[in-house]
Residue frames as qw, qx, qy, qz and C-alpha x, y, z in Angstrom:
[[0.005, 0.855, 0.486, 0.181, 13.50, 16.29, 257.22],
 [0.412, -0.793, -0.107, 0.436, 15.69, 18.61, 259.26],
 [0.397, -0.317, 0.368, 0.779, 17.94, 19.59, 256.30],
 [0.188, 0.536, 0.626, 0.534, 15.02, 20.73, 254.19],
 [0.005, -0.096, 0.134, -0.986, 14.19, 24.47, 254.44],
 [0.131, 0.464, 0.775, -0.409, 10.89, 25.17, 256.09],
 [0.345, 0.830, 0.274, -0.342, 10.16, 28.13, 253.81],
 [0.471, 0.049, 0.387, 0.791, 11.33, 29.43, 250.49],
 [0.170, 0.552, 0.103, -0.810, 10.36, 32.79, 248.97],
 [0.586, 0.438, 0.671, 0.121, 8.09, 31.99, 245.98],
 [0.289, 0.943, 0.124, -0.111, 8.57, 35.45, 244.70],
 [0.436, -0.623, 0.474, 0.444, 12.38, 35.00, 244.35],
 [0.395, 0.629, -0.433, -0.510, 13.84, 35.12, 240.91],
 [0.039, -0.252, 0.959, 0.122, 14.88, 31.45, 240.88],
 [0.273, 0.301, 0.884, -0.233, 11.27, 30.43, 241.44],
 [0.402, 0.618, 0.109, -0.667, 9.85, 32.77, 238.81],
 [0.197, 0.401, -0.734, -0.512, 11.19, 30.69, 235.96],
 [0.868, 0.073, 0.103, -0.481, 8.40, 28.35, 234.67],
 [0.261, 0.440, -0.851, -0.122, 9.83, 24.80, 234.69],
 [0.634, -0.037, 0.649, -0.420, 7.09, 22.53, 236.06],
 [0.107, 0.157, -0.890, -0.415, 6.47, 19.37, 234.09],
 [0.702, -0.124, -0.313, -0.628, 3.19, 17.64, 233.09],
 [0.439, -0.217, 0.807, -0.329, 1.99, 15.00, 235.51],
 [0.602, 0.196, -0.584, -0.508, 1.17, 11.93, 233.47],
 [0.788, -0.224, 0.435, -0.375, -0.73, 8.96, 234.87],
 [0.231, -0.230, 0.913, 0.246, 0.41, 5.44, 234.08],
 [0.327, 0.008, -0.674, -0.662, -1.45, 3.82, 231.20],
 [0.258, -0.321, -0.909, 0.070, -3.46, 1.60, 233.52],
 [0.080, -0.580, -0.543, 0.603, -4.96, 4.70, 235.15],
 [0.003, -0.094, -0.408, -0.908, -5.96, 6.49, 231.94],
 [0.396, -0.463, -0.465, -0.643, -9.27, 8.10, 232.76],
 [0.536, -0.384, -0.654, 0.371, -8.98, 7.46, 236.52],
 [0.245, -0.945, -0.202, -0.082, -9.91, 10.14, 239.08],
 [0.535, 0.385, -0.255, 0.707, -7.14, 12.68, 239.68],
 [0.489, -0.839, -0.236, 0.034, -6.55, 14.03, 243.17],
 [0.528, 0.533, -0.192, 0.632, -3.91, 16.70, 243.78],
 [0.542, -0.733, -0.217, 0.349, -2.21, 17.91, 247.00],
 [0.353, 0.800, -0.046, 0.484, -0.79, 21.40, 246.50],
 [0.082, -0.725, 0.475, -0.492, 2.20, 22.13, 248.70],
 [0.894, -0.190, -0.371, -0.163, 2.61, 18.59, 249.88],
 [0.257, -0.731, 0.578, -0.256, 5.82, 18.80, 251.89],
 [0.238, -0.305, 0.920, -0.071, 6.42, 15.29, 253.40],
 [0.517, 0.095, -0.573, -0.628, 3.19, 14.15, 251.66],
 [0.208, 0.017, 0.906, -0.367, 1.69, 12.02, 254.42],
 [0.588, 0.394, 0.304, -0.637, -1.74, 12.86, 252.93],
 [0.591, 0.526, -0.437, -0.428, -0.76, 11.88, 249.39],
 [0.195, 0.281, -0.939, 0.026, 0.96, 8.58, 250.46],
 [0.352, 0.152, 0.803, -0.456, -2.04, 7.53, 252.65],
 [0.616, 0.480, 0.093, -0.617, -4.41, 8.42, 249.77],
 [0.473, 0.500, -0.642, -0.339, -2.44, 6.46, 247.15],
 [0.014, -0.157, 0.971, -0.181, -2.17, 3.37, 249.35],
 [0.419, 0.271, 0.689, -0.525, -5.91, 3.40, 250.01],
 [0.618, 0.641, 0.240, -0.387, -6.96, 4.13, 246.44],
 [0.468, -0.237, 0.668, 0.528, -4.85, 2.31, 243.89],
 [0.401, 0.569, 0.657, 0.290, -7.55, 3.25, 241.31],
 [0.081, 0.982, 0.146, -0.088, -6.83, 6.93, 241.60],
 [0.634, 0.398, -0.089, 0.657, -3.96, 8.95, 240.27],
 [0.427, -0.859, -0.185, 0.216, -2.62, 11.00, 243.22],
 [0.526, 0.568, -0.068, 0.629, -0.28, 13.94, 242.58],
 [0.504, -0.748, -0.191, 0.387, 1.74, 15.79, 245.14],
 [0.467, 0.686, 0.040, 0.557, 3.19, 19.12, 244.10],
 [0.595, -0.707, -0.101, 0.367, 5.79, 21.15, 246.04],
 [0.265, 0.944, -0.172, 0.094, 8.07, 24.16, 245.56],
 [0.359, -0.724, 0.589, -0.014, 10.91, 22.67, 247.61],
 [0.704, 0.438, -0.507, -0.234, 12.65, 20.35, 245.29],
 [0.043, 0.348, -0.885, 0.306, 14.38, 18.39, 248.11],
 [0.585, 0.087, 0.605, -0.534, 10.89, 17.20, 249.21],
 [0.775, 0.434, -0.155, -0.433, 9.97, 16.24, 245.62],
 [0.474, 0.477, -0.740, -0.009, 13.06, 14.13, 245.25],
 [0.162, -0.201, 0.869, -0.422, 12.66, 12.40, 248.62],
 [0.667, 0.197, 0.440, -0.568, 8.96, 11.71, 247.99],
 [0.717, 0.466, -0.399, -0.330, 9.63, 10.32, 244.46],
 [0.293, 0.376, -0.869, 0.135, 12.20, 7.89, 245.91],
 [0.349, -0.056, 0.757, -0.549, 9.91, 6.81, 248.64],
 [0.754, 0.324, 0.116, -0.559, 6.99, 6.25, 246.25],
 [0.612, 0.461, -0.618, -0.174, 9.32, 4.09, 244.08],
 [0.045, 0.285, -0.893, 0.346, 10.38, 2.03, 247.10],
 [0.452, 0.156, 0.682, -0.553, 6.79, 1.42, 248.07],
 [0.148, 0.141, 0.865, 0.459, 5.88, 0.58, 244.49],
 [0.254, 0.656, 0.495, -0.510, 3.10, 3.16, 244.30],
 [0.340, 0.124, 0.556, 0.748, 2.74, 3.61, 240.65],
 [0.009, -0.772, -0.572, -0.278, -0.41, 5.71, 241.17],
 [0.352, -0.871, -0.126, 0.320, 1.49, 8.39, 243.05],
 [0.602, 0.510, 0.106, 0.605, 3.42, 11.13, 241.34],
 [0.346, -0.782, -0.138, 0.499, 5.41, 14.07, 242.67],
 [0.527, 0.528, 0.222, 0.628, 6.59, 17.16, 240.91],
 [0.282, -0.247, -0.150, 0.915, 7.94, 20.65, 241.35],
 [0.087, 0.725, 0.516, 0.447, 5.61, 23.60, 241.03],
 [0.060, -0.162, -0.291, 0.941, 5.39, 27.28, 242.00],
 [0.217, 0.536, 0.802, -0.151, 1.65, 27.43, 242.13],
 [0.189, 0.847, 0.210, -0.451, 1.36, 31.07, 241.12],
 [0.005, -0.652, 0.531, 0.540, 3.87, 30.66, 238.20],
 [0.266, 0.337, -0.797, -0.424, 3.72, 27.34, 236.36],
 [0.514, 0.105, 0.775, -0.352, 0.78, 25.16, 237.65],
 [0.688, 0.535, 0.061, -0.486, -0.84, 25.68, 234.26],
 [0.382, 0.543, -0.711, -0.233, 1.89, 23.45, 232.82],
 [0.211, -0.230, 0.918, -0.242, 1.08, 20.44, 234.97],
 [0.391, 0.353, 0.825, -0.205, -2.52, 19.47, 234.11],
 [0.044, 0.265, 0.637, 0.723, -4.67, 19.72, 231.04],
 [0.403, -0.125, 0.069, -0.904, -7.90, 21.70, 231.12],
 [0.803, -0.113, 0.015, -0.585, -10.83, 19.86, 232.79],
 [0.682, 0.250, -0.686, 0.051, -8.61, 16.90, 233.91],
 [0.153, 0.184, -0.746, 0.622, -8.52, 17.17, 237.75],
 [0.463, -0.539, -0.674, -0.202, -11.25, 15.93, 240.10],
 [0.489, -0.852, -0.188, -0.016, -10.08, 17.63, 243.32],
 [0.387, 0.562, -0.371, 0.630, -7.33, 20.00, 244.47],
 [0.658, -0.642, -0.361, 0.157, -6.38, 19.92, 248.15],
 [0.243, 0.650, -0.290, 0.659, -4.69, 22.97, 249.74],
 [0.764, -0.500, -0.405, 0.048, -3.84, 21.84, 253.16],
 [0.582, -0.733, -0.067, 0.346, -2.41, 24.08, 255.91],
 [0.579, 0.613, -0.005, 0.537, -0.52, 26.49, 253.69],
 [0.460, -0.077, -0.298, 0.833, 2.09, 28.91, 255.21],
 [0.059, -0.838, -0.504, 0.200, 0.28, 31.75, 256.95],
 [0.403, 0.363, 0.117, 0.832, 2.81, 34.53, 256.11],
 [0.286, -0.749, -0.525, 0.286, 1.72, 36.63, 259.04],
 [0.295, -0.472, 0.045, 0.830, 3.94, 39.66, 258.49],
 [0.444, 0.755, 0.255, -0.410, 2.22, 42.35, 256.37],
 [0.204, 0.694, -0.507, -0.468, 5.14, 42.63, 253.90],
 [0.125, -0.183, 0.959, 0.177, 4.93, 38.80, 253.30],
 [0.561, 0.339, 0.607, -0.450, 1.18, 38.50, 252.78],
 [0.549, 0.590, -0.287, -0.518, 1.61, 38.85, 249.05],
 [0.139, 0.353, -0.919, -0.109, 3.12, 35.30, 249.23],
 [0.580, 0.099, 0.663, -0.463, -0.17, 33.76, 250.38],
 [0.270, 0.026, 0.897, 0.350, -1.38, 31.00, 248.16],
 [0.233, 0.614, 0.753, 0.040, -5.10, 31.58, 247.55],
 [0.056, 0.520, -0.087, -0.848, -5.40, 34.54, 245.11],
 [0.671, 0.542, 0.184, -0.471, -7.55, 35.01, 242.06],
 [0.396, 0.607, -0.619, -0.304, -4.86, 34.07, 239.51],
 [0.098, -0.230, 0.960, -0.125, -4.52, 30.75, 241.18],
 [0.528, 0.334, 0.627, -0.465, -8.24, 30.21, 241.38],
 [0.573, 0.618, -0.197, -0.502, -8.41, 30.89, 237.65],
 [0.292, 0.440, -0.838, -0.139, -5.84, 28.19, 236.88],
 [0.232, -0.030, 0.917, -0.324, -7.48, 25.71, 239.25],
 [0.583, 0.421, 0.390, -0.575, -10.84, 26.23, 237.80],
 [0.531, 0.569, -0.464, -0.423, -9.56, 25.76, 234.24],
 [0.254, 0.347, -0.903, -0.008, -8.00, 22.44, 235.21],
 [0.404, 0.046, 0.772, -0.488, -10.98, 21.10, 237.20],
 [0.029, -0.287, -0.891, -0.351, -13.53, 18.81, 235.70],
 [0.429, -0.417, -0.194, -0.778, -17.08, 19.97, 235.76],
 [0.819, -0.479, -0.218, -0.227, -18.26, 19.23, 239.30],
 [0.693, 0.155, -0.450, 0.541, -14.66, 19.17, 240.46],
 [0.511, -0.831, -0.218, -0.024, -13.69, 20.60, 243.86],
 [0.321, 0.542, -0.456, 0.629, -11.09, 22.73, 245.72],
 [0.726, -0.598, -0.339, 0.042, -10.70, 21.64, 249.32],
 [0.237, 0.638, -0.352, 0.643, -8.91, 24.04, 251.64],
 [0.729, -0.596, -0.332, 0.056, -8.02, 23.42, 255.29],
 [0.303, 0.553, -0.389, 0.672, -6.05, 25.37, 257.85],
 [0.526, -0.486, -0.584, 0.382, -5.62, 25.66, 261.68],
 [0.185, -0.227, -0.101, 0.951, -5.51, 29.47, 261.39],
 [0.233, 0.722, 0.598, -0.258, -8.99, 31.21, 261.33],
 [0.094, 0.800, -0.100, -0.584, -7.67, 34.52, 259.90],
 [0.074, -0.361, 0.733, 0.572, -5.94, 32.72, 257.00],
 [0.218, 0.355, 0.895, 0.157, -8.99, 30.65, 256.16],
 [0.220, 0.801, 0.414, -0.372, -11.12, 33.79, 256.16],
 [0.015, 0.646, -0.404, -0.648, -8.60, 35.34, 253.70],
 [0.110, -0.046, 0.900, 0.419, -8.91, 32.36, 251.47],
 [0.213, 0.570, 0.788, -0.098, -12.75, 32.37, 251.75],
 [0.163, 0.769, 0.085, -0.613, -12.84, 36.05, 250.79],
 [0.012, 0.400, -0.671, -0.624, -10.99, 35.18, 247.63],
 [0.105, 0.212, 0.951, 0.199, -13.32, 32.31, 246.88],
 [0.118, 0.692, 0.661, -0.265, -16.42, 34.50, 247.58],
 [0.048, -0.479, 0.202, 0.853, -15.17, 37.43, 245.51],
 [0.683, 0.556, 0.219, -0.420, -17.52, 38.05, 242.56],
 [0.375, 0.656, -0.582, -0.301, -14.58, 37.50, 240.18],
 [0.070, -0.222, 0.971, -0.054, -14.10, 33.94, 241.55],
 [0.532, 0.317, 0.664, -0.418, -17.80, 33.25, 241.59],
 [0.551, 0.649, -0.151, -0.503, -17.91, 34.26, 237.93],
 [0.130, 0.452, -0.863, -0.187, -15.50, 31.33, 237.29],
 [0.771, -0.120, -0.502, -0.373, -18.29, 28.94, 238.37],
 [0.371, 0.050, -0.794, 0.480, -16.98, 28.23, 241.93],
 [0.530, -0.555, -0.124, -0.629, -19.58, 27.86, 244.63],
 [0.199, -0.364, 0.754, -0.509, -19.39, 26.90, 248.34],
 [0.379, -0.126, -0.900, -0.177, -20.77, 23.37, 248.82],
 [0.142, -0.427, -0.748, 0.489, -22.58, 24.49, 251.95],
 [0.146, 0.908, 0.387, 0.067, -23.65, 28.03, 251.38],
 [0.369, 0.726, -0.139, 0.563, -21.76, 31.33, 250.81],
 [0.079, -0.654, 0.466, -0.590, -19.29, 32.28, 253.62],
 [0.872, -0.356, 0.125, -0.312, -19.80, 28.88, 255.31],
 [0.122, -0.541, 0.831, -0.028, -17.25, 26.36, 256.66],
 [0.795, 0.073, -0.524, -0.296, -17.38, 22.70, 255.71],
 [0.671, -0.531, 0.437, -0.275, -17.42, 20.22, 258.58],
 [0.945, -0.003, 0.324, 0.033, -16.51, 17.11, 256.60],
 [0.205, -0.518, 0.685, 0.469, -13.15, 16.17, 255.07],
 [0.750, 0.384, -0.213, -0.495, -14.07, 15.00, 251.53],
 [0.762, 0.254, -0.595, 0.031, -11.66, 12.09, 251.92],
 [0.796, -0.599, -0.055, -0.065, -10.55, 9.97, 254.93],
 [0.763, 0.113, -0.130, 0.623, -6.94, 11.07, 254.89],
 [0.270, -0.957, -0.059, 0.085, -5.08, 13.88, 256.75],
 [0.456, 0.692, -0.362, 0.427, -1.86, 15.77, 256.53],
 [0.586, -0.070, -0.552, 0.589, 0.71, 15.60, 259.31],
 [0.011, -0.189, 0.209, -0.959, -0.18, 19.19, 260.33],
 [0.617, -0.343, -0.246, -0.664, -3.91, 18.24, 260.64],
 [0.776, -0.256, -0.565, 0.118, -3.10, 15.22, 262.83],
 [0.404, -0.006, -0.436, 0.804, -1.00, 17.55, 265.15],
 [0.277, -0.291, -0.034, -0.915, -3.87, 20.15, 265.20],
 [0.737, -0.366, -0.392, -0.411, -6.31, 17.47, 266.35],
 [0.713, -0.139, -0.558, 0.402, -3.92, 16.10, 268.94],
 [0.205, 0.103, -0.302, 0.925, -3.65, 19.55, 270.43],
 [0.042, 0.594, 0.721, -0.355, -7.42, 19.80, 270.66],
 [0.047, 0.448, -0.105, -0.887, -7.50, 22.62, 268.14],
 [0.630, 0.572, 0.420, -0.315, -10.02, 23.23, 265.32],
 [0.369, 0.012, 0.642, 0.672, -9.44, 22.66, 261.70],
 [0.356, 0.617, 0.176, -0.679, -11.06, 25.36, 259.53],
 [0.396, 0.046, 0.816, 0.419, -12.20, 23.91, 256.31],
 [0.487, 0.559, 0.107, -0.663, -13.88, 25.18, 253.17],
 [0.471, 0.081, 0.805, 0.352, -14.89, 23.46, 249.96],
 [0.372, 0.596, -0.070, -0.708, -15.77, 25.01, 246.66],
 [0.619, 0.189, 0.739, 0.187, -17.11, 23.13, 243.65],
 [0.021, 0.251, -0.468, -0.847, -17.01, 24.04, 239.99],
 [0.639, 0.371, 0.293, -0.607, -20.42, 24.34, 238.40],
 [0.661, 0.163, 0.712, 0.175, -21.24, 21.59, 235.92],
 [0.496, 0.821, 0.281, -0.043, -22.29, 24.21, 233.29],
 [0.026, -0.902, 0.313, 0.297, -18.82, 25.86, 233.14]]
């Protein structure tokens, strides 16, 4: 882990070239639920999910290709044929990875905060990404977001609650501008485990795509 960069600049020229590849489930999982971890890093969440739910197709996507390679090798060693890893720059080529209306749930777990004002344009949850996610979600599908940073979660919630996002058919599963108490699945990322160990709060929001859209 120590020789993998903690951060990369998603706005760098190298990462602006679309080159993500489609995520294809094995034949035995044709029609199975699809759960996607965006920005998976070491993918503890995805590995735990895939082990517990061999009937689901679990996909971990990451911009740092060293993590993608390591995770692919580990999944092969553990013979997890329902677990796939791939490269993506979420705001550039996620549209190449999944067909429209094919994903049951996206998980955005503890994304980089990018505190400095000049870096905030690198934040993940923005309207163009929400447009892509909504296109790829099935009717009734969900976007699950979690962070240990209140201000970052409020930034994300503001994007979800914006009229442009609501026009896509996304709605808060609790009520507008409300946090969700429950994790939709019994699996956690390494960062979430550390947050709980420190006695800190996880700020969580969940938005669902209307069945009519």
